[in-house]
N, C-alpha and C positions, 0 to 999 in steps of 0.2 A: 119510505123514509121521508120525514118532513124536515125541510131545511128552512131556517130563518136567515135572511140575508139583510145586511145593511152596508150599502156601498156609498161612500162619501167622497166627492172630489171637490177640492177648493182651488179655484183660479184666482190668483192675486195679480193685480195690475199696478205698476209703479206710478203711473199717472192716470188721471181719470180717462177711462176709455170712451171714445166717441161713439163707437158702434160695436156691438158684440153679436155674432150670429153663430148658433150652434145647431148641429144635427145630432139628435140623440137617439140611440138604440138601446134603451135601458129598461124595456118592459118585456119579460119573457112571455111566450105564448104556450098554449097547451100542445103537447106532442104525445106520441105513444109512451114516451118515457117520463113525462112530467105533467102535473096539473097545477095551475096557478090558483091558489085560494085567496090570496090578498096581496096587492101590490100598489105602491104609490111612488110617484116621483115629484120632487119639489125643487125649486130653485130660489134661493134666498128666502125660504120659508113659505113660498107660495106654491100651491099645487099646480102641476103641469098636467093638463087634461086633453091636449090636442093630438094625442098619439093616434095614428091611423095605420092600417096594414099597407105595407109596400109590396112591390112585385114579387118579393120572396115569401110573402105570407107572414112577415114579421112586423112588429110595431115600430114606428118611427115618428119622430116629431122634430119640428124646427122651432127654435126659440131665438128671438131677436130683441135687442135693446138698443135704442138710439140715443138715450140720455147718458149722462156720465155714470160710470160704474167703477168702483175700486176693487170689488171682489164678487165672485159668483160661487156660491156654495150649492152644489148639486147633490141631492140625496135620493137614492133609490133604495127602497126597502120593502120587505114583504115575506110571505110564507108560501112555499111551493112544495108540493108532494111529488117525490120522484119514485120510480120503480125500476127494478133491474130488467133490462131488455137485452143484455149481453151485447150492447153496442148498436143494436139494430134500431134505427130511428123511423123505419117505415118507408113507404113510397113517397116520392116528392109531392108536396102540396102547393108549391109555389107556381106562379104563372109563367115562369121563365123556363124555356126548353133546357133540359139537362145538358145538352151539348154546349151550352153557353159556358159551363164550368170546365170545359177543355181549354179555355183561353189562357194564355200566359199573361202575366203582368210584369212590370219592371222588378217587382219584389220576388216573383216566383219563377222567373226564366231559368231554365236548366243550363248548367255549365257542362263542359265536357266531362268533368269529374263526376258530376251527378249522373250524366248519361252512362258512364262506365259502371257506376254502382248498379244502376237499373239493369244494364245488359248482363250483369253477373248474377242476377236473381234466378233462383231455380224456376224451371218451367214445368208445365204438365199437370199441376194440381188445381188449376182454375184461378180466377181473378182474386177470390177471397184469400187463398193461400199466398198468392203473390203479394197482396197488400200487407198481409201479416209479415211476410219476409222483408218487405220494403221498410216497414216500421222498425223492425228489429235491426236492420242494417243501418238506418239513420241513428238509432240509439247507440250503436257500436261506434259509428264514425264521428259523431258530434257529441261531445261530453257536455253535460249540463253545467254551465258556469255563468252565474249572473255577473253583469257589469262589463262584459267584453263585447257586447253588441248593443245596437240601439234600434229605435223604431224604423229607421231607414235602412237598416242592414238587409241586404238581399239574401235569398236562399243560397246563391252561388258563393257569396262572401262568407257566410256562416259555415258552409260546407268546407271551404278552403281553410278557414280558421280552425275547424275541428272542435269548436266550442260555441255555446250559445244557450238560449233559453227556450221556453215553450213556443214562442212565436217563430223562432228560427227552425225548430224541429218540424212544426206544422207546415211552414212554407216549403221546406225541402220535400216533405211528403207530398204536397200539392204538385210540385215540379215532377217528382217521380211518378205519381199516379197518372198525370196527364201524358207523360211519355208512354205509359202502358196503354193509353187510349181510354182511361177511366175518368169520368167527370169527378172532380174533387173540389171542395170548398173549405175555406177557413171558417172556424167557429169560435166566437168569443163567449165567455160565460164565467161561471164560478165553479170552484172545486172545494169540497169539504176535505181538508187535508187529514192525513192519518194522525192519530193521537201523538202529541209531542212535536209535530211539524207546525211551523208557523207560515201561513200563506195569507198575506193581507193585501192582495191585489187580484185583479181579474186573471183568468186563465185562458189559454188558447189551445185548440186542437184541430183536427181535420175530420172531414166527412167524405167518404167516397161512395159512389153509386154502384152497388154490386147487383148484377142481374139476379132476379128472384128474391132478393132481400130488401132492396131499397137502399137508403142512405145508412151507412155504417160509420160510427165514430171511432177514430184511432187517435191515441195519445202517445206518440213516440217518447215524450219526456218521461212518462211513467211506465212505458212498455205494456200498455193495456188497451183494450177497447173501452169505451166509456161505460161507466157503471152508474148506479143510483146516487153516487156521490157527486155527480156532475149536474150542473144546472145550466141549460143552454139559453143564451141571450139572442145572438144575431149571427149572420153568416155573410160571406162575400167571396170574391175572387182571391183576396189576400187579407192580411191583417189590417191594412188601412181601411178597406171597404167595410170590414166587419167590426171596426172599433166602436165601442159603446158611446164614445163622445168624440166628435170632430167639430172644429169651429174656426172662425176667423175673427180678428179683432183689429180695430183701428186705434193704435196706442203707440207711444214712444217708449222704448226701453224693453227690458226682458219681462216675460210673464212667468210667474211662479206657479207650479202645479203640485198639489199635495193630495194624493189619493190613498184611501184606506178601505179595505173590505173586511167585514166581519161576517162569518158564516158559522152557524151552529146547527146541530140536530135538535129538533124540537121533540118533546115528549108529549104523548097524547094527553089532552086536557090541560096543559099548561102553556100552550102556545102564546096566549096573550101576555102572560106574565113574563115569559122569556123575551118576547118582542119588545115589551116595555123596557126591560133591562138593557137590551141592545140599543134602543133609541136613546138611552141615557148616557151612551158613550159620548165623549167630548165632541161637541158640534160648535165650530166657530160661529160667532154672531156676525152676520154681514154688516159691513160698515156703511153700505149705501145700496 
């Protein structure tokens, strides 16, 4: 499957910003499940080309502006071919020991209630079966409900609430998998939604390291292992570390953020025409 993606994020500043620094993880890499054919990232219309591999084997860049800035328009777009691997991402390619992904963070620390859920999982069928059972248990216990949690909501808080979104499901999965002694990491990326569904934002899921298989992707929000409809961007110990964009700014007042993701399946031979149509989606003109 060939996927065309256009991901635009607009940061607006109420007063001229004195300094803006951003860490960007907006460039996908080739994996057993995806091949990048074309990809560009720009900020305020200028191409960003200083992406380099980080210790996870994923692409990362830093962008800094010291002069006044009222707006930053970040656009990542391109064409990636994906294939069905039944969730199996292969053996780890990063330079970080897999045991690193057994570490808890403030966002993924297990509560007593999460520990009780994990203790109740069936035993005896091996780690893969346990992870499938964990994903199903999370889906049953935490209903998908937008707007009730935020970026700083922890796995324990979302589990206690019994509601949340993909970030919450994935971070609860990380907490549970690590309790089972299985290295697990958060993954950010894109999902081609089913026909009729609207999904204009990035998506999040989890990967767990299964002996003999390597990293396997689980999406409790959709009750599936990842398929060819998923496009992987970046990973980390939690959603914060795997975020496509993180930054800091010296400015007085609130910062506005407007993000929009457009993803479509390309047809053979018409990729360029479809990409052009996507690029013609409304793009705010930077004010400075």
